N, CA and C atoms of all chains as a GROMACS GRO file, in nm:
protein
  612
    1MET      N    1   0.083  -0.121   0.000
    1MET     CA    2   0.000   0.000   0.000
    1MET      C    3   0.087   0.126   0.000
    2HIS      N    4   0.181   0.127   0.099
    2HIS     CA    5   0.270   0.242   0.110
    2HIS      C    6   0.363   0.252  -0.008
    3LYS      N    7   0.401   0.133  -0.057
    3LYS     CA    8   0.497   0.129  -0.168
    3LYS      C    9   0.435   0.192  -0.292
    4THR      N   10   0.309   0.152  -0.322
    4THR     CA   11   0.245   0.206  -0.443
    4THR      C   12   0.226   0.357  -0.431
    5LEU      N   13   0.204   0.405  -0.309
    5LEU     CA   14   0.187   0.548  -0.288
    5LEU      C   15   0.318   0.622  -0.320
    6ALA      N   16   0.427   0.561  -0.274
    6ALA     CA   17   0.558   0.620  -0.300
    6ALA      C   18   0.586   0.626  -0.450
    7VAL      N   19   0.552   0.518  -0.520
    7VAL     CA   20   0.573   0.513  -0.665
    7VAL      C   21   0.489   0.620  -0.732
    8ARG      N   22   0.364   0.630  -0.688
    8ARG     CA   23   0.274   0.731  -0.747
    8ARG      C   24   0.328   0.872  -0.725
    9MET      N   25   0.377   0.895  -0.603
    9MET     CA   26   0.433   1.027  -0.570
    9MET      C   27   0.552   1.057  -0.661
   10PHE      N   28   0.635   0.956  -0.680
   10PHE     CA   29   0.755   0.974  -0.762
   10PHE      C   30   0.717   1.009  -0.906
   11ILE      N   31   0.617   0.936  -0.957
   11ILE     CA   32   0.571   0.962  -1.094
   11ILE      C   33   0.512   1.103  -1.104
   12LEU      N   34   0.439   1.141  -1.001
   12LEU     CA   35   0.380   1.276  -0.998
   12LEU      C   36   0.488   1.384  -1.001
   13ILE      N   37   0.593   1.361  -0.922
   13ILE     CA   38   0.703   1.458  -0.917
   13ILE      C   39   0.770   1.467  -1.054
   14LEU      N   40   0.793   1.350  -1.114
   14LEU     CA   41   0.855   1.350  -1.248
   14LEU      C   42   0.767   1.423  -1.348
   15ALA      N   43   0.635   1.398  -1.336
   15ALA     CA   44   0.541   1.463  -1.428
   15ALA      C   45   0.547   1.614  -1.409
   16GLY      N   46   0.572   1.656  -1.285
   16GLY     CA   47   0.584   1.798  -1.257
   16GLY      C   48   0.713   1.857  -1.312
   17LEU      N   49   0.816   1.772  -1.317
   17LEU     CA   50   0.946   1.820  -1.364
   17LEU      C   51   0.951   1.828  -1.516
   18LEU      N   52   0.874   1.745  -1.583
   18LEU     CA   53   0.880   1.736  -1.728
   18LEU      C   54   0.853   1.872  -1.797
   19PRO      N   55   0.747   1.944  -1.756
   19PRO     CA   56   0.726   2.075  -1.818
   19PRO      C   57   0.844   2.169  -1.796
   20ALA      N   58   0.914   2.152  -1.685
   20ALA     CA   59   1.030   2.236  -1.656
   20ALA      C   60   1.137   2.215  -1.763
   21CYS      N   61   1.153   2.089  -1.806
   21CYS     CA   62   1.249   2.059  -1.912
   21CYS      C   63   1.210   2.131  -2.039
   22VAL      N   64   1.081   2.132  -2.068
   22VAL     CA   65   1.032   2.196  -2.190
   22VAL      C   66   1.050   2.347  -2.182
   23THR      N   67   1.030   2.400  -2.061
   23THR     CA   68   1.039   2.544  -2.041
   23THR      C   69   1.176   2.598  -2.080
   24ILE      N   70   1.280   2.518  -2.050
   24ILE     CA   71   1.417   2.561  -2.080
   24ILE      C   72   1.426   2.614  -2.223
   25ASN      N   73   1.359   2.545  -2.314
   25ASN     CA   74   1.375   2.578  -2.455
   25ASN      C   75   1.272   2.677  -2.506
   26ILE      N   76   1.182   2.721  -2.418
   26ILE     CA   77   1.080   2.815  -2.463
   26ILE      C   78   1.138   2.956  -2.468
   27TYR      N   79   1.231   2.986  -2.379
   27TYR     CA   80   1.295   3.117  -2.381
   27TYR      C   81   1.376   3.133  -2.508
   28PHE      N   82   1.375   3.253  -2.560
   28PHE     CA   83   1.447   3.280  -2.685
   28PHE      C   84   1.598   3.265  -2.663
   29PRO      N   85   1.663   3.176  -2.738
   29PRO     CA   86   1.808   3.156  -2.720
   29PRO      C   87   1.888   3.266  -2.789
   30ALA      N   88   1.906   3.378  -2.718
   30ALA     CA   89   1.966   3.498  -2.779
   30ALA      C   90   2.106   3.472  -2.833
   31ALA      N   91   2.188   3.401  -2.756
   31ALA     CA   92   2.327   3.379  -2.798
   31ALA      C   93   2.332   3.292  -2.924
   32ALA      N   94   2.248   3.189  -2.926
   32ALA     CA   95   2.246   3.100  -3.042
   32ALA      C   96   2.195   3.174  -3.166
   33ALA      N   97   2.097   3.262  -3.144
   33ALA     CA   98   2.041   3.339  -3.256
   33ALA      C   99   2.146   3.435  -3.311
   34GLU      N  100   2.224   3.493  -3.222
   34GLU     CA  101   2.329   3.586  -3.265
   34GLU      C  102   2.434   3.514  -3.348
   35LYS      N  103   2.468   3.396  -3.302
   35LYS     CA  104   2.567   3.314  -3.374
   35LYS      C  105   2.515   3.279  -3.513
   36ALA      N  106   2.390   3.239  -3.519
   36ALA     CA  107   2.329   3.202  -3.647
   36ALA      C  108   2.323   3.323  -3.740
   37ALA      N  109   2.286   3.440  -3.682
   37ALA     CA  110   2.277   3.562  -3.762
   37ALA      C  111   2.414   3.598  -3.819
   38ASP      N  112   2.517   3.590  -3.736
   38ASP     CA  113   2.653   3.624  -3.782
   38ASP      C  114   2.694   3.535  -3.899
   39ARG      N  115   2.662   3.407  -3.887
   39ARG     CA  116   2.703   3.312  -3.992
   39ARG      C  117   2.634   3.346  -4.124
   40ILE      N  118   2.503   3.374  -4.114
   40ILE     CA  119   2.425   3.402  -4.236
   40ILE      C  120   2.468   3.536  -4.297
   41ILE      N  121   2.486   3.638  -4.213
   41ILE     CA  122   2.525   3.770  -4.264
   41ILE      C  123   2.663   3.763  -4.331
   42ASP      N  124   2.757   3.691  -4.269
   42ASP     CA  125   2.890   3.677  -4.329
   42ASP      C  126   2.880   3.614  -4.467
   43GLU      N  127   2.788   3.521  -4.482
   43GLU     CA  128   2.772   3.455  -4.613
   43GLU      C  129   2.707   3.549  -4.713
   44VAL      N  130   2.601   3.618  -4.671
   44VAL     CA  131   2.527   3.704  -4.764
   44VAL      C  132   2.614   3.822  -4.808
   45TRP      N  133   2.688   3.879  -4.713
   45TRP     CA  134   2.773   3.994  -4.745
   45TRP      C  135   2.915   3.950  -4.781
   46GLN      N  136   2.941   3.821  -4.778
   46GLN     CA  137   3.074   3.765  -4.809
   46GLN      C  138   3.183   3.839  -4.735
   47LEU      N  139   3.168   3.843  -4.603
   47LEU     CA  140   3.259   3.922  -4.520
   47LEU      C  141   3.389   3.849  -4.490
   48GLN      N  142   3.386   3.717  -4.498
   48GLN     CA  143   3.510   3.644  -4.472
   48GLN      C  144   3.563   3.583  -4.599
   49GLN      N  145   3.664   3.649  -4.656
   49GLN     CA  146   3.721   3.605  -4.783
   49GLN      C  147   3.776   3.463  -4.771
   50SER      N  148   3.836   3.434  -4.656
   50SER     CA  149   3.901   3.303  -4.640
   50SER      C  150   3.798   3.191  -4.635
   51SER      N  151   3.674   3.228  -4.596
   51SER     CA  152   3.572   3.124  -4.582
   51SER      C  153   3.532   3.066  -4.718
   52SER      N  154   3.550   3.150  -4.826
   52SER     CA  155   3.514   3.099  -4.958
   52SER      C  156   3.613   2.992  -5.003
   53GLN      N  157   3.739   3.007  -4.957
   53GLN     CA  158   3.838   2.905  -4.991
   53GLN      C  159   3.812   2.777  -4.913
   54ALA      N  160   3.770   2.798  -4.788
   54ALA     CA  161   3.750   2.682  -4.701
   54ALA      C  162   3.608   2.627  -4.713
   55LEU      N  163   3.538   2.668  -4.819
   55LEU     CA  164   3.398   2.626  -4.833
   55LEU      C  165   3.376   2.476  -4.831
   56PRO      N  166   3.458   2.396  -4.904
   56PRO     CA  167   3.431   2.252  -4.900
   56PRO      C  168   3.458   2.192  -4.763
   57GLU      N  169   3.542   2.264  -4.683
   57GLU     CA  170   3.577   2.212  -4.551
   57GLU      C  171   3.458   2.190  -4.457
   58PRO      N  172   3.379   2.299  -4.432
   58PRO     CA  173   3.270   2.280  -4.335
   58PRO      C  174   3.174   2.169  -4.374
   59GLY      N  175   3.153   2.156  -4.505
   59GLY     CA  176   3.061   2.053  -4.550
   59GLY      C  177   3.111   1.914  -4.517
   60SER      N  178   3.242   1.892  -4.543
   60SER     CA  179   3.296   1.758  -4.523
   60SER      C  180   3.321   1.730  -4.375
   61SER      N  181   3.345   1.841  -4.299
   61SER     CA  182   3.374   1.820  -4.158
   61SER      C  183   3.245   1.807  -4.076
   62HIS      N  184   3.132   1.824  -4.146
   62HIS     CA  185   3.004   1.810  -4.076
   62HIS      C  186   2.993   1.670  -4.018
   63PRO      N  187   2.965   1.661  -3.891
   63PRO     CA  188   2.954   1.527  -3.834
   63PRO      C  189   2.836   1.450  -3.896
   64GLN      N  190   2.863   1.332  -3.936
   64GLN     CA  191   2.756   1.249  -3.991
   64GLN      C  192   2.674   1.197  -3.874
   65ASN      N  193   2.555   1.248  -3.864
   65ASN     CA  194   2.472   1.209  -3.751
   65ASN      C  195   2.411   1.072  -3.774
   66LYS      N  196   2.494   0.973  -3.764
   66LYS     CA  197   2.443   0.837  -3.783
   66LYS      C  198   2.387   0.786  -3.651
   67VAL      N  199   2.273   0.729  -3.660
   67VAL     CA  200   2.213   0.674  -3.539
   67VAL      C  201   2.259   0.530  -3.525
   68THR      N  202   2.334   0.507  -3.422
   68THR     CA  203   2.380   0.370  -3.398
   68THR      C  204   2.285   0.302  -3.301
   69PRO      N  205   2.248   0.182  -3.332
   69PRO     CA  206   2.151   0.115  -3.246
   69PRO      C  207   2.207   0.080  -3.109
   70MET      N  208   1.152   0.228  -1.236
   70MET     CA  209   1.178   0.362  -1.185
   70MET      C  210   1.304   0.420  -1.249
   71LYS      N  211   1.402   0.331  -1.269
   71LYS     CA  212   1.527   0.374  -1.332
   71LYS      C  213   1.499   0.425  -1.473
   72LYS      N  214   1.401   0.358  -1.537
   72LYS     CA  215   1.365   0.396  -1.674
   72LYS      C  216   1.320   0.542  -1.678
   73TRP      N  217   1.238   0.578  -1.579
   73TRP     CA  218   1.187   0.716  -1.573
   73TRP      C  219   1.301   0.815  -1.557
   74LEU      N  220   1.393   0.777  -1.470
   74LEU     CA  221   1.506   0.865  -1.444
   74LEU      C  222   1.588   0.885  -1.571
   75MET      N  223   1.610   0.775  -1.643
   75MET     CA  224   1.686   0.779  -1.768
   75MET      C  225   1.615   0.869  -1.869
   76LEU      N  226   1.482   0.852  -1.873
   76LEU     CA  227   1.402   0.929  -1.968
   76LEU      C  228   1.412   1.078  -1.937
   77GLY      N  229   1.408   1.107  -1.807
   77GLY     CA  230   1.417   1.246  -1.763
   77GLY      C  231   1.552   1.306  -1.801
   78LEU      N  232   1.658   1.230  -1.778
   78LEU     CA  233   1.792   1.277  -1.812
   78LEU      C  234   1.805   1.298  -1.961
   79LEU      N  235   1.746   1.207  -2.039
   79LEU     CA  236   1.750   1.216  -2.185
   79LEU      C  237   1.682   1.343  -2.232
   80ALA      N  238   1.564   1.372  -2.171
   80ALA     CA  239   1.488   1.493  -2.208
   80ALA      C  240   1.570   1.617  -2.176
   81LEU      N  241   1.635   1.617  -2.060
   81LEU     CA  242   1.719   1.730  -2.020
   81LEU      C  243   1.833   1.749  -2.118
   82GLY      N  244   1.894   1.637  -2.155
   82GLY     CA  245   2.007   1.640  -2.248
   82GLY      C  246   1.966   1.696  -2.381
   83LEU      N  247   1.851   1.652  -2.431
   83LEU     CA  248   1.801   1.699  -2.560
   83LEU      C  249   1.771   1.848  -2.556
   84ALA      N  250   1.711   1.891  -2.444
   84ALA     CA  251   1.676   2.033  -2.429
   84ALA      C  252   1.803   2.117  -2.428
   85ALA      N  253   1.905   2.068  -2.358
   85ALA     CA  254   2.031   2.142  -2.348
   85ALA      C  255   2.098   2.150  -2.485
   86GLN      N  256   2.090   2.040  -2.560
   86GLN     CA  257   2.152   2.036  -2.692
   86GLN      C  258   2.081   2.132  -2.787
   87ALA      N  259   1.948   2.133  -2.776
   87ALA     CA  260   1.870   2.220  -2.865
   87ALA      C  261   1.903   2.366  -2.839
   88GLN      N  262   1.948   2.396  -2.718
   88GLN     CA  263   1.978   2.533  -2.677
   88GLN      C  264   2.105   2.586  -2.744
   89GLY      N  265   2.198   2.496  -2.776
   89GLY     CA  266   2.329   2.538  -2.824
   89GLY      C  267   2.330   2.606  -2.959
   90ASN      N  268   2.257   2.552  -3.054
   90ASN     CA  269   2.259   2.604  -3.190
   90ASN      C  270   2.120   2.612  -3.248
   91LEU      N  271   2.102   2.708  -3.336
   91LEU     CA  272   1.974   2.716  -3.407
   91LEU      C  273   1.989   2.644  -3.540
   92GLU      N  274   1.883   2.579  -3.581
   92GLU     CA  275   1.881   2.514  -3.711
   92GLU      C  276   1.870   2.620  -3.820
   93VAL      N  277   1.973   2.633  -3.902
   93VAL     CA  278   1.966   2.731  -4.012
   93VAL      C  279   2.003   2.666  -4.145
   94ASP      N  280   2.003   2.536  -4.148
   94ASP     CA  281   2.046   2.466  -4.268
   94ASP      C  282   1.927   2.391  -4.330
   95THR      N  283   1.835   2.469  -4.386
   95THR     CA  284   1.722   2.408  -4.456
   95THR      C  285   1.725   2.456  -4.601
   96PRO      N  286   1.662   2.383  -4.692
   96PRO     CA  287   1.663   2.426  -4.834
   96PRO      C  288   1.608   2.567  -4.852
   97VAL      N  289   1.502   2.601  -4.778
   97VAL     CA  290   1.442   2.735  -4.792
   97VAL      C  291   1.543   2.843  -4.747
   98ILE      N  292   1.606   2.822  -4.631
   98ILE     CA  293   1.702   2.920  -4.580
   98ILE      C  294   1.819   2.934  -4.677
   99ASN      N  295   1.867   2.822  -4.730
   99ASN     CA  296   1.981   2.828  -4.822
   99ASN      C  297   1.945   2.903  -4.950
  100SER      N  298   1.824   2.884  -4.999
  100SER     CA  299   1.788   2.953  -5.124
  100SER      C  300   1.767   3.102  -5.098
  101LEU      N  301   1.713   3.137  -4.980
  101LEU     CA  302   1.699   3.279  -4.945
  101LEU      C  303   1.837   3.345  -4.933
  102LYS      N  304   1.930   3.272  -4.872
  102LYS     CA  305   2.066   3.325  -4.857
  102LYS      C  306   2.129   3.355  -4.992
  103SER      N  307   2.116   3.260  -5.086
  103SER     CA  308   2.184   3.284  -5.215
  103SER      C  309   2.113   3.394  -5.293
  104SER      N  310   1.982   3.405  -5.277
  104SER     CA  311   1.909   3.514  -5.342
  104SER      C  312   1.955   3.649  -5.289
  105MET      N  313   1.973   3.658  -5.156
  105MET     CA  314   2.018   3.783  -5.095
  105MET      C  315   2.163   3.812  -5.129
  106GLN      N  316   2.240   3.706  -5.138
  106GLN     CA  317   2.382   3.722  -5.170
  106GLN      C  318   2.399   3.784  -5.309
  107SER      N  319   2.323   3.736  -5.406
  107SER     CA  320   2.339   3.790  -5.542
  107SER      C  321   2.280   3.932  -5.552
  108ARG      N  322   2.175   3.959  -5.474
  108ARG     CA  323   2.117   4.094  -5.476
  108ARG      C  324   2.212   4.197  -5.413
  109PHE      N  325   2.296   4.151  -5.322
  109PHE     CA  326   2.383   4.244  -5.249
  109PHE      C  327   2.476   4.321  -5.343
  110ALA      N  328   2.512   4.261  -5.456
  110ALA     CA  329   2.598   4.330  -5.553
  110ALA      C  330   2.533   4.460  -5.599
  111GLN      N  331   2.399   4.459  -5.610
  111GLN     CA  332   2.327   4.580  -5.653
  111GLN      C  333   2.297   4.673  -5.535
  112LEU      N  334   2.279   4.613  -5.416
  112LEU     CA  335   2.245   4.695  -5.299
  112LEU      C  336   2.366   4.771  -5.244
  113GLU      N  337   2.482   4.707  -5.255
  113GLU     CA  338   2.602   4.763  -5.192
  113GLU      C  339   2.630   4.908  -5.234
  114PRO      N  340   2.631   4.940  -5.366
  114PRO     CA  341   2.658   5.080  -5.402
  114PRO      C  342   2.553   5.176  -5.347
  115LEU      N  343   2.430   5.127  -5.331
  115LEU     CA  344   2.323   5.213  -5.277
  115LEU      C  345   2.343   5.240  -5.127
  116PHE      N  346   2.394   5.139  -5.056
  116PHE     CA  347   2.429   5.161  -4.914
  116PHE      C  348   2.543   5.262  -4.905
  117SER      N  349   2.645   5.242  -4.988
  117SER     CA  350   2.763   5.328  -4.982
  117SER      C  351   2.729   5.471  -5.018
  118ALA      N  352   2.631   5.489  -5.110
  118ALA     CA  353   2.592   5.624  -5.151
  118ALA      C  354   2.503   5.692  -5.046
  119GLY      N  355   2.463   5.617  -4.943
  119GLY     CA  356   2.376   5.673  -4.841
  119GLY      C  357   2.229   5.670  -4.879
  120ALA      N  358   2.199   5.606  -4.992
  120ALA     CA  359   2.060   5.600  -5.038
  120ALA      C  360   1.978   5.507  -4.951
  121LEU      N  361   2.039   5.394  -4.911
  121LEU     CA  362   1.968   5.296  -4.830
  121LEU      C  363   2.028   5.290  -4.691
  122GLY      N  364   1.947   5.246  -4.597
  122GLY     CA  365   1.996   5.228  -4.461
  122GLY      C  366   1.943   5.099  -4.402
  123LEU      N  367   2.002   5.060  -4.289
  123LEU     CA  368   1.962   4.936  -4.220
  123LEU      C  369   1.878   4.971  -4.098
  124THR      N  370   1.760   4.911  -4.088
  124THR     CA  371   1.674   4.940  -3.975
  124THR      C  372   1.703   4.844  -3.860
  125ARG      N  373   1.662   4.885  -3.740
  125ARG     CA  374   1.692   4.801  -3.623
  125ARG      C  375   1.610   4.673  -3.620
  126ASP      N  376   1.501   4.667  -3.700
  126ASP     CA  377   1.423   4.543  -3.703
  126ASP      C  378   1.465   4.450  -3.817
  127GLY      N  379   1.587   4.471  -3.867
  127GLY     CA  380   1.643   4.377  -3.962
  127GLY      C  381   1.599   4.396  -4.106
  128LYS      N  382   1.554   4.517  -4.139
  128LYS     CA  383   1.510   4.543  -4.276
  128LYS      C  384   1.601   4.646  -4.343
  129VAL      N  385   1.570   4.671  -4.472
  129VAL     CA  386   1.641   4.774  -4.548
  129VAL      C  387   1.539   4.882  -4.581
  130GLU      N  388   1.579   5.009  -4.571
  130GLU     CA  389   1.486   5.118  -4.602
  130GLU      C  390   1.556   5.221  -4.689
  131VAL      N  391   1.476   5.291  -4.771
  131VAL     CA  392   1.533   5.404  -4.845
  131VAL      C  393   1.556   5.516  -4.744
  132HIS      N  394   1.680   5.555  -4.728
  132HIS     CA  395   1.713   5.659  -4.631
  132HIS      C  396   1.715   5.796  -4.698
  133ASP      N  397   1.774   5.800  -4.819
  133ASP     CA  398   1.784   5.928  -4.889
  133ASP      C  399   1.756   5.908  -5.038
  134PRO      N  400   1.630   5.927  -5.079
  134PRO     CA  401   1.594   5.904  -5.220
  134PRO      C  402   1.675   5.994  -5.314
  135ALA      N  403   1.714   6.113  -5.264
  135ALA     CA  404   1.786   6.208  -5.350
  135ALA      C  405   1.922   6.153  -5.393
  136ALA      N  406   1.973   6.053  -5.318
  136ALA     CA  407   2.103   5.996  -5.352
  136ALA      C  408   2.093   5.897  -5.469
  137ILE      N  409   1.970   5.872  -5.514
  137ILE     CA  410   1.950   5.779  -5.626
  137ILE      C  411   1.905   5.861  -5.747
  138PRO      N  412   1.974   5.846  -5.862
  138PRO     CA  413   1.928   5.916  -5.983
  138PRO      C  414   1.782   5.880  -6.011
  139LEU      N  415   1.706   5.981  -6.053
  139LEU     CA  416   1.561   5.966  -6.071
  139LEU      C  417   1.524   5.839  -6.150
  140ALA      N  418   1.597   5.816  -6.258
  140ALA     CA  419   1.564   5.703  -6.345
  140ALA      C  420   1.585   5.570  -6.276
  141GLN      N  421   1.672   5.570  -6.174
  141GLN     CA  422   1.703   5.442  -6.108
  141GLN      C  423   1.617   5.416  -5.985
  142ARG      N  424   1.535   5.516  -5.950
  142ARG     CA  425   1.459   5.500  -5.825
  142ARG      C  426   1.363   5.382  -5.826
  143PRO      N  427   1.289   5.360  -5.937
  143PRO     CA  428   1.200   5.243  -5.935
  143PRO      C  429   1.276   5.112  -5.917
  144VAL      N  430   1.394   5.104  -5.982
  144VAL     CA  431   1.476   4.983  -5.968
  144VAL      C  432   1.518   4.966  -5.822
  145ALA      N  433   1.562   5.076  -5.762
  145ALA     CA  434   1.607   5.071  -5.622
  145ALA      C  435   1.492   5.029  -5.531
  146ASN      N  436   1.373   5.086  -5.558
  146ASN     CA  437   1.257   5.049  -5.475
  146ASN      C  438   1.223   4.902  -5.488
  147ASN      N  439   1.233   4.850  -5.611
  147ASN     CA  440   1.208   4.707  -5.632
  147ASN      C  441   1.309   4.622  -5.557
  148LEU      N  442   1.434   4.665  -5.560
  148LEU     CA  443   1.539   4.591  -5.489
  148LEU      C  444   1.511   4.587  -5.340
  149VAL      N  445   1.473   4.703  -5.285
  149VAL     CA  446   1.444   4.711  -5.140
  149VAL      C  447   1.325   4.620  -5.106
  150GLY      N  448   1.222   4.624  -5.191
  150GLY     CA  449   1.105   4.540  -5.167
  150GLY      C  450   1.141   4.393  -5.168
  151ALA      N  451   1.219   4.353  -5.268
  151ALA     CA  452   1.256   4.212  -5.281
  151ALA      C  453   1.345   4.170  -5.165
  152GLU      N  454   1.437   4.258  -5.126
  152GLU     CA  455   1.528   4.225  -5.015
  152GLU      C  456   1.448   4.208  -4.885
  153ASN      N  457   1.353   4.298  -4.861
  153ASN     CA  458   1.276   4.289  -4.738
  153ASN      C  459   1.184   4.166  -4.736
  154ARG      N  460   1.135   4.128  -4.854
  154ARG     CA  461   1.054   4.004  -4.859
  154ARG      C  462   1.141   3.884  -4.823
  155ASP      N  463   1.263   3.880  -4.879
  155ASP     CA  464   1.355   3.770  -4.848
  155ASP      C  465   1.391   3.769  -4.700
  156ARG      N  466   1.418   3.888  -4.647
  156ARG     CA  467   1.458   3.895  -4.505
  156ARG      C  468   1.344   3.849  -4.414
  157ALA      N  469   1.222   3.894  -4.443
  157ALA     CA  470   1.107   3.852  -4.362
  157ALA      C  471   1.090   3.701  -4.369
  158ALA      N  472   1.105   3.648  -4.491
  158ALA     CA  473   1.091   3.502  -4.509
  158ALA      C  474   1.202   3.429  -4.434
  159LEU      N  475   1.322   3.487  -4.434
  159LEU     CA  476   1.436   3.424  -4.364
  159LEU      C  477   1.409   3.415  -4.214
  160TYR      N  478   1.365   3.526  -4.154
  160TYR     CA  479   1.341   3.527  -4.010
  160TYR      C  480   1.228   3.429  -3.974
  161ARG      N  481   1.123   3.431  -4.058
  161ARG     CA  482   1.009   3.342  -4.034
  161ARG      C  483   1.053   3.196  -4.044
  162GLU      N  484   1.134   3.168  -4.145
  162GLU     CA  485   1.176   3.030  -4.170
  162GLU      C  486   1.270   2.978  -4.060
  163ILE      N  487   1.358   3.065  -4.010
  163ILE     CA  488   1.446   3.022  -3.901
  163ILE      C  489   1.362   2.988  -3.777
  164ALA      N  490   1.264   3.076  -3.748
  164ALA     CA  491   1.177   3.050  -3.633
  164ALA      C  492   1.103   2.917  -3.651
  165ARG      N  493   1.052   2.896  -3.774
  165ARG     CA  494   0.974   2.775  -3.799
  165ARG      C  495   1.062   2.650  -3.797
  166ALA      N  496   1.182   2.661  -3.854
  166ALA     CA  497   1.272   2.545  -3.859
  166ALA      C  498   1.313   2.501  -3.719
  167ASN      N  499   1.300   2.593  -3.622
  167ASN     CA  500   1.335   2.559  -3.484
  167ASN      C  501   1.211   2.536  -3.397
  168GLN      N  502   1.100   2.512  -3.463
  168GLN     CA  503   0.973   2.480  -3.396
  168GLN      C  504   0.925   2.590  -3.301
  169HIS      N  505   0.965   2.714  -3.327
  169HIS     CA  506   0.916   2.825  -3.245
  169HIS      C  507   0.879   2.944  -3.333
  170PRO      N  508   0.766   2.936  -3.405
  170PRO     CA  509   0.726   3.048  -3.492
  170PRO      C  510   0.717   3.180  -3.417
  171GLU      N  511   0.694   3.173  -3.286
  171GLU     CA  512   0.678   3.297  -3.207
  171GLU      C  513   0.812   3.369  -3.186
  172TRP      N  514   0.923   3.306  -3.226
  172TRP     CA  515   1.054   3.370  -3.212
  172TRP      C  516   1.083   3.467  -3.327
  173GLU      N  517   0.993   3.471  -3.426
  173GLU     CA  518   1.021   3.548  -3.549
  173GLU      C  519   1.067   3.692  -3.522
  174ALA      N  520   0.993   3.764  -3.436
  174ALA     CA  521   1.027   3.904  -3.409
  174ALA      C  522   1.161   3.916  -3.337
  175ASP      N  523   1.188   3.823  -3.244
  175ASP     CA  524   1.317   3.824  -3.173
  175ASP      C  525   1.431   3.799  -3.271
  176ILE      N  526   1.408   3.706  -3.363
  176ILE     CA  527   1.512   3.675  -3.462
  176ILE      C  528   1.536   3.796  -3.551
  177ALA      N  529   1.427   3.863  -3.592
  177ALA     CA  530   1.441   3.983  -3.676
  177ALA      C  531   1.523   4.090  -3.604
  178ARG      N  532   1.494   4.111  -3.475
  178ARG     CA  533   1.569   4.213  -3.399
  178ARG      C  534   1.715   4.173  -3.381
  179THR      N  535   1.739   4.042  -3.357
  179THR     CA  536   1.877   3.996  -3.344
  179THR      C  537   1.954   4.021  -3.474
  180PHE      N  538   1.891   3.985  -3.587
  180PHE     CA  539   1.955   4.011  -3.717
  180PHE      C  540   1.975   4.161  -3.736
  181GLY      N  541   1.876   4.240  -3.699
  181GLY     CA  542   1.886   4.385  -3.713
  181GLY      C  543   2.012   4.438  -3.646
  182ARG      N  544   2.034   4.392  -3.523
  182ARG     CA  545   2.154   4.435  -3.449
  182ARG      C  546   2.282   4.391  -3.518
  183ARG      N  547   2.280   4.268  -3.569
  183ARG     CA  548   2.403   4.214  -3.629
  183ARG      C  549   2.432   4.276  -3.766
  184TRP      N  550   2.328   4.299  -3.848
  184TRP     CA  551   2.350   4.366  -3.978
  184TRP      C  552   2.414   4.502  -3.950
  185ILE      N  553   2.359   4.575  -3.851
  185ILE     CA  554   2.407   4.710  -3.820
  185ILE      C  555   2.551   4.704  -3.768
  186GLU      N  556   2.578   4.606  -3.682
  186GLU     CA  557   2.713   4.590  -3.628
  186GLU      C  558   2.814   4.565  -3.739
  187LYS      N  559   2.772   4.490  -3.841
  187LYS     CA  560   2.864   4.453  -3.949
  187LYS      C  561   2.862   4.550  -4.066
  188ALA      N  562   2.775   4.651  -4.059
  188ALA     CA  563   2.767   4.750  -4.167
  188ALA      C  564   2.899   4.826  -4.179
  189ARG      N  565   2.929   4.867  -4.304
  189ARG     CA  566   3.058   4.935  -4.325
  189ARG      C  567   3.051   5.080  -4.280
  190PRO      N  568   3.167   5.137  -4.248
  190PRO     CA  569   3.170   5.279  -4.213
  190PRO      C  570   3.113   5.363  -4.327
  191GLY      N  571   3.031   5.460  -4.293
  191GLY     CA  572   2.970   5.544  -4.396
  191GLY      C  573   2.827   5.503  -4.428
  192TRP      N  574   2.787   5.382  -4.391
  192TRP     CA  575   2.650   5.337  -4.417
  192TRP      C  576   2.557   5.397  -4.311
  193TRP      N  577   2.430   5.414  -4.353
  193TRP     CA  578   2.330   5.465  -4.259
  193TRP      C  579   2.262   5.350  -4.186
  194VAL      N  580   2.251   5.365  -4.053
  194VAL     CA  581   2.187   5.262  -3.971
  194VAL      C  582   2.098   5.330  -3.867
  195GLN      N  583   2.002   5.254  -3.816
  195GLN     CA  584   1.915   5.308  -3.711
  195GLN      C  585   1.972   5.276  -3.574
  196ASP      N  586   1.964   5.374  -3.483
  196ASP     CA  587   2.006   5.345  -3.345
  196ASP      C  588   1.889   5.283  -3.267
  197ASP      N  589   1.908   5.263  -3.138
  197ASP     CA  590   1.806   5.195  -3.057
  197ASP      C  591   1.672   5.269  -3.054
  198ASN      N  592   1.676   5.401  -3.081
  198ASN     CA  593   1.552   5.479  -3.080
  198ASN      C  594   1.492   5.493  -3.219
  199GLY      N  595   1.554   5.428  -3.316
  199GLY     CA  596   1.500   5.435  -3.453
  199GLY      C  597   1.548   5.558  -3.529
  200GLN      N  598   1.644   5.632  -3.471
  200GLN     CA  599   1.700   5.749  -3.539
  200GLN      C  600   1.812   5.706  -3.634
  201TRP      N  601   1.815   5.771  -3.752
  201TRP     CA  602   1.922   5.738  -3.848
  201TRP      C  603   2.053   5.801  -3.804
  202LYS      N  604   2.158   5.724  -3.817
  202LYS     CA  605   2.292   5.780  -3.793
  202LYS      C  606   2.389   5.713  -3.889
  203LYS      N  607   2.496   5.786  -3.918
  203LYS     CA  608   2.595   5.736  -4.011
  203LYS      C  609   2.703   5.662  -3.932
  204LYS      N  610   2.737   5.544  -3.982
  204LYS     CA  611   2.840   5.468  -3.910
  204LYS      C  612   2.978   5.525  -3.934
   0.00000   0.00000   0.00000
């Protein structure tokens, strides 16, 4: 009887924590947005001359997100 | 019970990972980028002449029409319109690609700040109060 109550309480607490995990990502990620903006602006305005030479590099160095079982 | 704990840790890990970088590598974003990149060749002299300026909300505006020869004004206006359509689509698409359409305005303001920061000396940009100033 007591055991099932403890389990239920634990599940309830976890259920309460789950929205907290989601909340983390609801706030606007300002630093990440700034980084993304800088990358796109540099490309559109071609601000980094060296990046055009190293263009094939980022593509090939992209980690292959293979899902291993 | 261990399973729940593992699941919770996994969710936390995923949330933390999602926080690090924004997804900006989609076909739509890439095509908008190349469209803006090729248009920039025509926009650049207009920025340098002081005809166009960068707004704080991430757009381009005609700052001084007199700096554009009369015959070229319709072309310049078309360029500004097309650029702003691409920019709006870019901000919207980045927000959508990251499953947060409501971030669109924040993304536009972030881009606004960064375009202005990277603008060349002599270009017109808006300050925090929306007033034009020369960099």
